[in-house]
N, CA, C and O atoms as a GROMACS GRO file, in nm:
protein
  236
    1UNK      N    1  -1.989   0.450  -0.334
    1UNK     CA    2  -1.846   0.445  -0.324
    1UNK      C    3  -1.776   0.478  -0.452
    1UNK      O    4  -1.808   0.425  -0.558
    2UNK      N    5  -1.680   0.564  -0.440
    2UNK     CA    6  -1.598   0.619  -0.534
    2UNK      C    7  -1.513   0.505  -0.605
    2UNK      O    8  -1.437   0.437  -0.536
    3UNK      N    9  -1.526   0.483  -0.743
    3UNK     CA   10  -1.446   0.394  -0.809
    3UNK      C   11  -1.332   0.455  -0.876
    3UNK      O   12  -1.364   0.534  -0.965
    4UNK      N   13  -1.187   0.437  -0.851
    4UNK     CA   14  -1.093   0.492  -0.918
    4UNK      C   15  -1.027   0.394  -1.024
    4UNK      O   16  -0.982   0.285  -0.987
    5UNK      N   17  -1.023   0.431  -1.144
    5UNK     CA   18  -0.982   0.345  -1.249
    5UNK      C   19  -0.824   0.337  -1.246
    5UNK      O   20  -0.750   0.435  -1.232
    6UNK      N   21  -0.786   0.210  -1.260
    6UNK     CA   22  -0.628   0.196  -1.248
    6UNK      C   23  -0.572   0.245  -1.373
    6UNK      O   24  -0.628   0.241  -1.482
    7UNK      N   25  -0.447   0.297  -1.344
    7UNK     CA   26  -0.352   0.342  -1.464
    7UNK      C   27  -0.242   0.258  -1.471
    7UNK      O   28  -0.173   0.237  -1.371
    8UNK      N   29  -0.217   0.207  -1.582
    8UNK     CA   30  -0.090   0.132  -1.623
    8UNK      C   31   0.033   0.225  -1.627
    8UNK      O   32   0.044   0.324  -1.699
    9UNK      N   33   0.129   0.176  -1.534
    9UNK     CA   34   0.238   0.273  -1.534
    9UNK      C   35   0.366   0.217  -1.607
    9UNK      O   36   0.458   0.296  -1.629
   10UNK      N   37   0.377   0.093  -1.643
   10UNK     CA   38   0.492   0.039  -1.720
   10UNK      C   39   0.586  -0.003  -1.628
   10UNK      O   40   0.553  -0.030  -1.512
   11UNK      N   41   0.712  -0.011  -1.670
   11UNK     CA   42   0.827  -0.064  -1.605
   11UNK      C   43   0.885   0.062  -1.513
   11UNK      O   44   0.852   0.180  -1.529
   12UNK      N   45   0.963   0.022  -1.428
   12UNK     CA   46   1.042   0.132  -1.337
   12UNK      C   47   1.188   0.110  -1.345
   12UNK      O   48   1.232   0.006  -1.393
   13UNK      N   49   1.261   0.198  -1.301
   13UNK     CA   50   1.417   0.183  -1.298
   13UNK      C   51   1.470   0.160  -1.163
   13UNK      O   52   1.553   0.073  -1.138
   14UNK      N   53   1.419   0.241  -1.076
   14UNK     CA   54   1.495   0.218  -0.928
   14UNK      C   55   1.404   0.176  -0.815
   14UNK      O   56   1.433   0.082  -0.741
   15UNK      N   57   1.295   0.246  -0.803
   15UNK     CA   58   1.207   0.216  -0.687
   15UNK      C   59   1.062   0.248  -0.702
   15UNK      O   60   1.029   0.320  -0.797
   16UNK      N   61   0.978   0.206  -0.626
   16UNK     CA   62   0.844   0.254  -0.605
   16UNK      C   63   0.823   0.313  -0.484
   16UNK      O   64   0.865   0.263  -0.380
   17UNK      N   65   0.750   0.435  -0.488
   17UNK     CA   66   0.718   0.501  -0.370
   17UNK      C   67   0.580   0.525  -0.353
   17UNK      O   68   0.516   0.554  -0.454
   18UNK      N   69   0.520   0.518  -0.242
   18UNK     CA   70   0.384   0.541  -0.187
   18UNK      C   71   0.391   0.658  -0.107
   18UNK      O   72   0.477   0.651  -0.019
   19UNK      N   73   0.326   0.766  -0.111
   19UNK     CA   74   0.313   0.885  -0.031
   19UNK      C   75   0.182   0.914   0.024
   19UNK      O   76   0.087   0.933  -0.052
   20UNK      N   77   0.168   0.920   0.163
   20UNK     CA   78   0.034   0.953   0.220
   20UNK      C   79  -0.069   0.863   0.176
   20UNK      O   80  -0.178   0.906   0.138
   21UNK      N   81  -0.038   0.732   0.178
   21UNK     CA   82  -0.142   0.625   0.143
   21UNK      C   83  -0.208   0.571   0.251
   21UNK      O   84  -0.146   0.523   0.346
   22UNK      N   85  -0.347   0.575   0.244
   22UNK     CA   86  -0.447   0.493   0.351
   22UNK      C   87  -0.520   0.394   0.289
   22UNK      O   88  -0.543   0.401   0.169
   23UNK      N   89  -0.563   0.298   0.362
   23UNK     CA   90  -0.653   0.183   0.310
   23UNK      C   91  -0.737   0.142   0.432
   23UNK      O   92  -0.698   0.134   0.548
   24UNK      N   93  -0.859   0.118   0.383
   24UNK     CA   94  -0.960   0.082   0.491
   24UNK      C   95  -1.047  -0.023   0.425
   24UNK      O   96  -1.076  -0.016   0.306
   25UNK      N   97  -1.094  -0.136   0.518
   25UNK     CA   98  -1.186  -0.242   0.472
   25UNK      C   99  -1.338  -0.173   0.479
   25UNK      O  100  -1.427  -0.212   0.403
   26UNK      N  101  -1.356  -0.080   0.564
   26UNK     CA  102  -1.483  -0.030   0.586
   26UNK      C  103  -1.470   0.114   0.599
   26UNK      O  104  -1.356   0.156   0.623
   27UNK      N  105  -1.568   0.201   0.588
   27UNK     CA  106  -1.558   0.339   0.596
   27UNK      C  107  -1.533   0.391   0.732
   27UNK      O  108  -1.578   0.330   0.829
   28UNK      N  109  -1.463   0.500   0.747
   28UNK     CA  110  -1.452   0.572   0.875
   28UNK      C  111  -1.308   0.518   0.930
   28UNK      O  112  -1.250   0.422   0.878
   29UNK      N  113  -1.256   0.589   1.042
   29UNK     CA  114  -1.128   0.549   1.098
   29UNK      C  115  -1.118   0.417   1.168
   29UNK      O  116  -1.007   0.369   1.191
   30UNK      N  117  -1.229   0.355   1.202
   30UNK     CA  118  -1.229   0.230   1.255
   30UNK      C  119  -1.178   0.106   1.154
   30UNK      O  120  -1.115   0.008   1.194
   31UNK      N  121  -1.214   0.126   1.031
   31UNK     CA  122  -1.167   0.041   0.918
   31UNK      C  123  -1.036   0.049   0.872
   31UNK      O  124  -1.003  -0.042   0.795
   32UNK      N  125  -0.939   0.147   0.904
   32UNK     CA  126  -0.825   0.176   0.852
   32UNK      C  127  -0.736   0.073   0.901
   32UNK      O  128  -0.732   0.042   1.021
   33UNK      N  129  -0.653   0.010   0.798
   33UNK     CA  130  -0.555  -0.076   0.840
   33UNK      C  131  -0.412   0.000   0.797
   33UNK      O  132  -0.306  -0.024   0.855
   34UNK      N  133  -0.423   0.075   0.710
   34UNK     CA  134  -0.308   0.170   0.674
   34UNK      C  135  -0.365   0.307   0.677
   34UNK      O  136  -0.468   0.332   0.615
   35UNK      N  137  -0.299   0.401   0.750
   35UNK     CA  138  -0.326   0.539   0.757
   35UNK      C  139  -0.211   0.663   0.737
   35UNK      O  140  -0.136   0.706   0.824
   36UNK      N  141  -0.218   0.702   0.615
   36UNK     CA  142  -0.121   0.807   0.584
   36UNK      C  143   0.017   0.761   0.591
   36UNK      O  144   0.101   0.830   0.649
   37UNK      N  145   0.049   0.642   0.532
   37UNK     CA  146   0.199   0.600   0.537
   37UNK      C  147   0.261   0.640   0.426
   37UNK      O  148   0.194   0.664   0.325
   38UNK      N  149   0.400   0.655   0.425
   38UNK     CA  150   0.505   0.658   0.313
   38UNK      C  151   0.584   0.544   0.324
   38UNK      O  152   0.621   0.497   0.431
   39UNK      N  153   0.616   0.490   0.188
   39UNK     CA  154   0.677   0.371   0.175
   39UNK      C  155   0.753   0.382   0.045
   39UNK      O  156   0.703   0.434  -0.054
   40UNK      N  157   0.884   0.327   0.048
   40UNK     CA  158   0.967   0.329  -0.050
   40UNK      C  159   1.028   0.174  -0.062
   40UNK      O  160   1.083   0.116   0.032
   41UNK      N  161   1.007   0.120  -0.193
   41UNK     CA  162   1.053  -0.018  -0.217
   41UNK      C  163   1.159  -0.013  -0.330
   41UNK      O  164   1.136   0.027  -0.444
   42UNK      N  165   1.262  -0.052  -0.291
   42UNK     CA  166   1.383  -0.056  -0.387
   42UNK      C  167   1.374  -0.146  -0.491
   42UNK      O  168   1.324  -0.254  -0.458
   43UNK      N  169   1.413  -0.133  -0.622
   43UNK     CA  170   1.419  -0.226  -0.716
   43UNK      C  171   1.468  -0.363  -0.664
   43UNK      O  172   1.563  -0.359  -0.585
   44UNK      N  173   1.413  -0.493  -0.697
   44UNK     CA  174   1.447  -0.609  -0.675
   44UNK      C  175   1.463  -0.647  -0.521
   44UNK      O  176   1.535  -0.738  -0.480
   45UNK      N  177   1.389  -0.568  -0.444
   45UNK     CA  178   1.366  -0.592  -0.298
   45UNK      C  179   1.227  -0.650  -0.276
   45UNK      O  180   1.137  -0.620  -0.356
   46UNK      N  181   1.203  -0.730  -0.175
   46UNK     CA  182   1.065  -0.775  -0.122
   46UNK      C  183   1.026  -0.719  -0.013
   46UNK      O  184   1.120  -0.687   0.059
   47UNK      N  185   0.906  -0.690   0.035
   47UNK     CA  186   0.878  -0.654   0.168
   47UNK      C  187   0.742  -0.708   0.200
   47UNK      O  188   0.664  -0.741   0.111
   48UNK      N  189   0.718  -0.716   0.320
   48UNK     CA  190   0.583  -0.773   0.390
   48UNK      C  191   0.530  -0.674   0.473
   48UNK      O  192   0.598  -0.613   0.555
   49UNK      N  193   0.390  -0.654   0.452
   49UNK     CA  194   0.326  -0.560   0.561
   49UNK      C  195   0.248  -0.669   0.648
   49UNK      O  196   0.158  -0.739   0.600
   50UNK      N  197   0.291  -0.677   0.783
   50UNK     CA  198   0.247  -0.768   0.868
   50UNK      C  199   0.168  -0.696   0.991
   50UNK      O  200   0.225  -0.607   1.054
   51UNK      N  201   0.036  -0.736   1.025
   51UNK     CA  202  -0.052  -0.680   1.106
   51UNK      C  203  -0.013  -0.747   1.262
   51UNK      O  204   0.070  -0.837   1.270
   52UNK      N  205  -0.067  -0.705   1.356
   52UNK     CA  206  -0.045  -0.749   1.490
   52UNK      C  207  -0.089  -0.876   1.516
   52UNK      O  208  -0.054  -0.934   1.620
   53UNK      N  209  -0.176  -0.939   1.418
   53UNK     CA  210  -0.206  -1.084   1.439
   53UNK      C  211  -0.121  -1.168   1.354
   53UNK      O  212  -0.154  -1.286   1.339
   54UNK      N  213  -0.015  -1.123   1.295
   54UNK     CA  214   0.085  -1.186   1.219
   54UNK      C  215   0.018  -1.257   1.074
   54UNK      O  216   0.054  -1.362   1.020
   55UNK      N  217  -0.068  -1.183   1.039
   55UNK     CA  218  -0.123  -1.196   0.902
   55UNK      C  219  -0.097  -1.081   0.828
   55UNK      O  220  -0.123  -0.965   0.862
   56UNK      N  221  -0.027  -1.132   0.694
   56UNK     CA  222   0.031  -1.021   0.645
   56UNK      C  223   0.006  -1.024   0.479
   56UNK      O  224  -0.037  -1.128   0.430
   57UNK      N  225   0.030  -0.919   0.404
   57UNK     CA  226   0.017  -0.922   0.266
   57UNK      C  227   0.158  -0.901   0.208
   57UNK      O  228   0.235  -0.822   0.261
   58UNK      N  229   0.186  -0.961   0.116
   58UNK     CA  230   0.328  -0.966   0.038
   58UNK      C  231   0.305  -0.882  -0.080
   58UNK      O  232   0.207  -0.897  -0.152
   59UNK      N  233   0.413  -0.776  -0.101
   59UNK     CA  234   0.415  -0.679  -0.206
   59UNK      C  235   0.522  -0.718  -0.300
   59UNK      O  236   0.545  -0.649  -0.400
   0.00000   0.00000   0.00000
């Protein structure tokens, strides 16, 4: 498994943007819970990503 070292970004002024992001619990297409998504979160906003079983992760 490739391990990517985190990078500290510091503060931000307006928004956080994710572009073409994928996430999987296991290797291969069957494990993807997010696949090639784009997401913009404006400063001081809260969002939730919720799956079809109504289990979510708060960002």
